[in-house]
N, C-alpha and C positions, 0 to 999 in steps of 0.2 A: 732276503726279505726286505722289502722297502720300509723305511722308518716313516712314522707320522710326526706331525708337530708335537702331539701329546707325548709320544715316546721319547723324542729327542729332548724335550723340555725336562722330562723326568730324569733322563740320563745326565744331562748337563747340570741340573740342580743337585743331584746326588754327588756328582764329582766335585762340585764347588763346596758343598757342605762338608764333605770329607776332608777337603783342603783348608777348612776353617775360614772360608770366605764369608764375611758377615751377612751380606745381602745376597745370598746364593740364588734365591728364586728370581729376584729382580735382575741380577746380572745374567743369569741363564736366558731370561726372556729377551733382554737387550741384545745379547750376542746372537740369538736366533733371528731376531729381526734384521740384524746386520747381515747375517749369512744369506737369508732369504731375500733381502732387499725389499722387505715388507714392513708395515707398521704394526704397532701393538694390537690394533683393532683386528687386523687380519688373523694374527695367530690365535687370538682369543675366539674369533668367530668360526675358525676352521681347524679345530684340533685334530681332525682325522685327515687333513691334507697330506698327501704323500710327498715326501721330500726326495729330490734326486740324490744319487750317491755323491755327486760332485759337491752339492750344497752341504750334505751331511759331513763330508770330510772337512770342508771349510769351517763349519760350525765346531767340530771337534777340535780343530787346530786353535780356534779362538778360546774354547774352554780350557785347553791345556795351558795356554798363555796366562789366562786369568787364574787358574789353579796354582800356577807357579809364582803368583804374586804381582804380575804386571798390572798396572792400573787400567781399569776398564776404559778410561779416556784415551789412553795410548792405543788401545785396540780399535776403538770406534773412530779415533782421530779427531774428536771434537769435545768441547765442553761449553755448556751454556754459561753466560756471564752477563750480568746487567740485563740489557734488552737485546743482546746479540748472541752470536755463537763464535767461539774461538777454535781455530784449528790448532791441535796440539799433538805432540809426539816426543820421542826420545830427544833429550837435549834441552827441553824447555819445562819450566815449572807449570803445573796445572793451576789455572786461576781458581781461587776459592771464593765462596759466597761472602766471607767476612771482609774480603778486599773491596767489595762493593760499597762499604762504608766510606772508604777513601774516595771513591768516585763520587758518591753522594755529597760529601763535604766539599770536594773540588767544585762541583756544579753549583752548589749554594754560594760559595765565595765568588765564583765567576759571574754570577747572575747580573751584577751591576756593572760589569766590565765590558767595554766595547772591543771586540776582536782580541781577546786575551791571548798572550803568548805563554804557553805551558810546556814544561819539560818533565819527563818521567825518567828518573835515574834508575838504571837497572830494569829496563822496560820488559825484559823477558819475551813472552809470546806477543806482546803488544796489546794485551787485553784491556788495560786501563786506557791506553791511547784510543783504541777503537771505540770503547764505550763512551768516552768523552766526545770524540769526533762525531759520533752518531747523534749525540744530544746537543752539541754546539758546533754546527758546521762552519761558523764564522771564526773559530779560533785557529791559531797556528800552533802546531804541536811538534815537539822535538823528543825523540827517544834515544837514550844512550844505553848501550848494552855491551859488556865486554866479551860475552860468549858468542863465538861465531855460529854455533848451532842454534842458540836461542834467537839470534838476530835473523837467521834464515826463516824461522817460524814467524817472527814479527813482520818480515817483508811479505810473507805469504798472506798474513792477516790484514796487512795495511796497503797492499799494492793498489787498491782502488781509491785510496784517500790522498789526494794531492796536497792536502794541508798538513801532511805529516812528513817530517824529515827524520831519518834514522841514522845514527852515528855509532860506529864501533868505538867503544872507549870504556875505561874503568873509572867509575865515579870517584875513586880515590885520587885519580889524576885526570879528572874530566876536563874536556876542552871547554873554553869559555864560549857561551852561546849568545851573549848579549843580554840585555835587561829583560828579565822574565817577570810576568805577573804572578805565576804560580809555579812552584816546584813540588813534584809528587815523587814518592818513592815507597816501594815495599821491599826494603833491603833484606839480606840474610840476617836473621836475628836470633836463631836458635843456639843455645849453649850446647856444649858437647853432651852434657847429661840429657838435655831435652832431645837432641838429635838421636842419641842412642836408644831412647825410649819410643821412637816412632815405629809404626808398623812397617813391615817389609815392603809393602807396595809403595811407600814413600821413600824411605831411606835406601832401598835397594834399587830404585829405578829413576827417581827424579834427581836432577842435578844437585849434587852436594853443595856446590859453591853458591847456589841460589837459596840455600836454607841455613847453612852453618856459619856461625861467627864465634870464633874461640873467645873473643872479647865482645859480648853482646852489644856494647855501646859504641864500639869503634866505627861501624858503618855510619852511625848517626853523627859522629864528630866529623867524618869526612863529608857527609852531605851538608852539614852546617857550614863548613869551609867553602864549599861550592856555592851555597846560598849567599854567603858574605860577598862574593865576587859578582854573582849573576842575578840576584833577586832585586827587583825595584824596591825603592823605599815604599813601605806600605804594602808590599807584596807578601804572599803567604807561602810557607813551607808546610806541607802536609805529609806525614809519614805514618806508615803502619808500624805497629809494635806488637811484641809478644808479652808473655807473662813475666819474663825476666825484666823487661823494660818497665812494665807496669808497676812492678815492685820498687823500681828505682826511679819513680816519676820525678823526683827532685832533680835528677840529672838533666832532664829536659829543660829545666828552668835556667841551667847554666851551660847549655850547649855552646852558646856564643854570646858575647856582649852585644852583638848586632841584632840578635833575635829575642823576641819577647814571647813567652808561652801564653797563648790565648785560652786554650781549652783542650780537654781530652774528649773523645767520643767512644761510646761503647757499641759493640756489635749486638746482634739479635740475641746472642747467648748471655748478654750482660757483662761481657769481659771488656775491659779497657782495650781498645783496638787502634785508635788513631790519635795522633798528637798534632795540634795545629799551632804553628808559631808565625809571628809576623815580623817582617824586617822593619827595624826602627828607622 
């Protein structure tokens, strides 16, 4: 018997609900759109549309992956970020809305700069670089990433942006890039306790090295050393931070004798999310 959109949505939602997927109805709908190669309007407008057996099998395979905990972004292969869309998959961190605060702060500080030179340490998928490049086409951007898998995603996302240079390197031993106007970073900052408390779809699938820092302040000390060598006088260092760092906010005042803490920025949830420091 041929399945309809309505019956498949019911089957998919039920399977995801039983697997404790929080937004089971939404995810079932997104995955059916993906399998059908149709938009949300189509599946809502034509609930009795008969789905081919090939498409049904594809949909059920997507549902099984999601029920096993795989992030829906890895299944669809994309994630909205800022005003653009980022290609994502196994091996790269999925960009989060809270990281948009870092992008916003960078664009505010770059507003008065002519053709600013900006580096992103640990650039991952290239989401931050792409967002800034699309907003400021006159800037020169450098992304440094140690993971070969993540760097492949960054290259896919940034292949059409000639103002971006990608370098494989660990920011603990980052290559010198010359004098920079802005340095940005969303480093691994979760403590072991925080990492262990994450849902399966994050800790079981996204790259651990992009999330976990056994000493939550160590990445920031490494970034500060990089900034001492490569940031112009008067230039800015902008870093994302987590709850552990927010509780230790005094540590950002003493990261480096060459850096002065300017301010903290909160995300839309009211959590302290970004720290802004200036090169003396």
